[in-house]
C-alpha positions in Angstrom: 100.2 98.9 98.1 97.5 97.4 95.8 94.6 97.6 98.6 91.5 98.7 97.7 89.5 101.9 99.4 86.4 103.2 98.2 85.7 106.9 100.0 82.4 108.2 99.6 82.4 112.2 99.4 79.7 113.8 100.9 78.5 116.8 103.1 76.5 116.6 106.4 74.2 118.8 105.1 73.0 116.8 102.5 69.4 114.6 103.3 70.6 112.1 100.9 74.4 111.3 102.1 73.0 111.1 105.4 70.2 108.3 104.1 73.1 107.0 102.0 76.0 106.4 104.7 74.4 103.6 106.8 73.8 101.5 103.5 77.6 102.4 102.5 78.6 100.6 105.9 76.3 97.5 104.6 78.5 97.5 101.6 81.6 98.2 103.4 80.5 94.9 105.5 80.1 92.7 102.2 83.3 93.9 101.0 85.5 93.1 104.4 89.3 92.9 102.4 88.1 97.0 100.6 88.8 100.1 102.9 85.7 102.4 102.7 85.7 105.3 104.0 83.5 108.3 104.3 84.1 112.5 103.8 82.5 115.9 104.5 83.5 117.5 101.7 83.7 120.6 104.0 85.4 119.5 106.9 88.0 118.2 104.4 88.3 121.5 102.5 91.6 121.8 102.4 92.3 118.0 101.1 89.6 118.6 98.3 91.7 121.8 97.1 90.2 122.7 93.8 87.9 119.7 93.4 84.0 121.1 93.4 81.7 118.4 94.3 78.7 118.8 92.3 76.2 115.8 92.7 76.2 113.7 95.7 77.6 110.8 96.5 80.5 111.5 94.7 83.2 108.1 95.3 86.2 107.8 94.2 87.5 104.3 94.3 91.4 103.8 94.2 93.6 100.4 93.9 96.8 101.4 96.2 97.8 104.9 95.1 96.0 104.8 91.9 92.8 106.1 91.4 90.5 104.0 89.1 87.0 105.5 89.2 86.1 109.1 90.7 82.9 110.2 90.1 79.0 110.4 91.0 76.7 107.8 91.6 73.3 106.6 92.5 73.0 105.7 96.0 73.0 101.9 95.6 74.4 99.6 97.1 74.0 96.9 94.1 75.5 99.4 91.8 78.3 100.2 94.0 79.1 96.7 94.5 78.8 95.9 90.2 80.9 99.0 89.9 84.2 98.1 92.3 83.6 94.1 91.3 84.1 95.4 87.5 87.1 97.4 88.5 88.7 94.8 90.2 88.2 92.0 87.3 89.5 94.2 84.7 93.5 95.6 85.6 92.4 98.4 82.3 88.9 99.4 83.7 88.8 103.1 84.6 90.1 106.1 83.4 89.3 108.7 86.3 89.7 112.7 85.6 93.3 114.1 86.1 92.2 115.6 89.3 91.3 112.2 90.9 95.4 110.9 91.5 96.0 114.3 93.5 93.1 114.7 95.2 93.2 110.7 96.4 97.1 111.3 97.2 95.9 114.7 99.8 92.9 112.6 101.1 95.6 109.5 101.7 97.8 111.9 103.3 95.4 113.1 105.5 94.6 109.5 106.8 91.1 109.2 105.9 88.8 107.0 108.4 87.4 103.9 107.4 83.8 103.8 108.3 
């Protein structure tokens, strides 16, 4: 129930996203106890609902059913690793917007595939 998940929200048409995906896979290999997923926001439009992603890449990081972070990030594996570790180290860290929880629930219900 407390498993960690990093969901990268991107679009296939975005060059930055296409370049970032292999790096994200490398970061996933560094964190074997964390499930990393890739979501094309256009392919998962139903799950996205009214959530607008304006900047790519955008991450949704969750601990079980609890969203801990939701926002755009620099496409840097080091930055992602530091963000994940800081959230894991401090139970109180992370204050995502209200839309993050329902988005997480919809994505988890649809069975987002791991990288």
